[in-house]
C-alpha positions in Angstrom: -57.3 -3.1 -32.5 -60.2 -5.0 -31.2 -63.2 -6.8 -33.0 -65.7 -3.5 -32.7 -63.0 -1.3 -34.0 -62.6 -3.4 -36.9 -66.1 -3.5 -37.3 -66.6 0.0 -37.0 -63.8 0.8 -39.5 -65.3 -1.6 -42.1 -69.0 0.0 -41.9 -67.2 3.7 -42.7 -65.2 1.7 -45.1 -62.0 3.2 -43.5 -58.8 1.9 -42.5 -56.4 3.2 -40.1 -54.1 5.1 -42.1 -57.5 6.9 -43.2 -58.5 8.0 -39.7 -54.6 9.1 -39.5 -54.9 11.1 -42.6 -58.4 12.7 -41.1 -57.0 13.6 -37.9 -53.6 15.0 -39.1 -51.7 12.0 -36.8 -49.4 9.1 -38.2 -51.2 5.6 -38.6 -49.1 4.3 -36.2 -50.0 6.5 -33.2 -53.7 5.7 -34.1 -53.2 2.2 -34.0 -51.6 2.7 -30.6 -54.4 4.8 -29.3 -57.1 2.0 -30.5 -54.9 -0.8 -29.0 -55.1 1.5 -25.8 -51.3 1.8 -25.6 -51.4 5.8 -25.8 -53.9 7.4 -23.8 -55.8 10.7 -25.6 -59.0 11.2 -24.6 -59.3 14.2 -26.9 -58.6 11.8 -29.8 -60.6 9.1 -28.8 -63.6 11.4 -28.9 -62.6 12.5 -32.5 -62.4 9.2 -33.6 -65.7 8.2 -32.0 -67.4 11.2 -33.9 -65.7 9.6 -37.4 -66.7 6.4 -36.5 -70.5 7.4 -34.9 -69.7 4.8 -32.4 -69.9 5.5 -28.7 -66.3 5.0 -26.7 -67.8 2.3 -24.8 -68.3 0.4 -28.0 -65.2 1.4 -29.3 -63.0 0.3 -26.2 -65.4 -2.2 -24.2 -62.7 -3.6 -21.9 -61.4 -0.5 -20.4 -65.0 0.3 -19.5 -65.1 -2.9 -17.7 -61.9 -2.7 -15.9 -63.2 1.0 -14.7 -66.2 -0.8 -12.9 -64.2 -3.3 -11.6 -62.0 -1.1 -9.9 -65.2 1.0 -8.7 -66.3 -2.4 -6.9 -63.1 -3.0 -5.4 -63.2 0.6 -4.1 -66.7 0.2 -2.6 -65.8 -3.3 -0.7 
């Protein structure tokens, strides 16, 4: 879990287990999605709605990697 995710959870006074309960998923799976170990676009969108944050805020490193990959392809 990154800093932005921790901040977003704290702002909503939630913990990972609370997200799991709301989404009917095991907290371990939620942790893996937050960490980027499990790719689940649908679940990410639901997390963004609950935390009221854009995906680019909650997973900034992945957006950076995507833009770097796009730059490599252009060259």
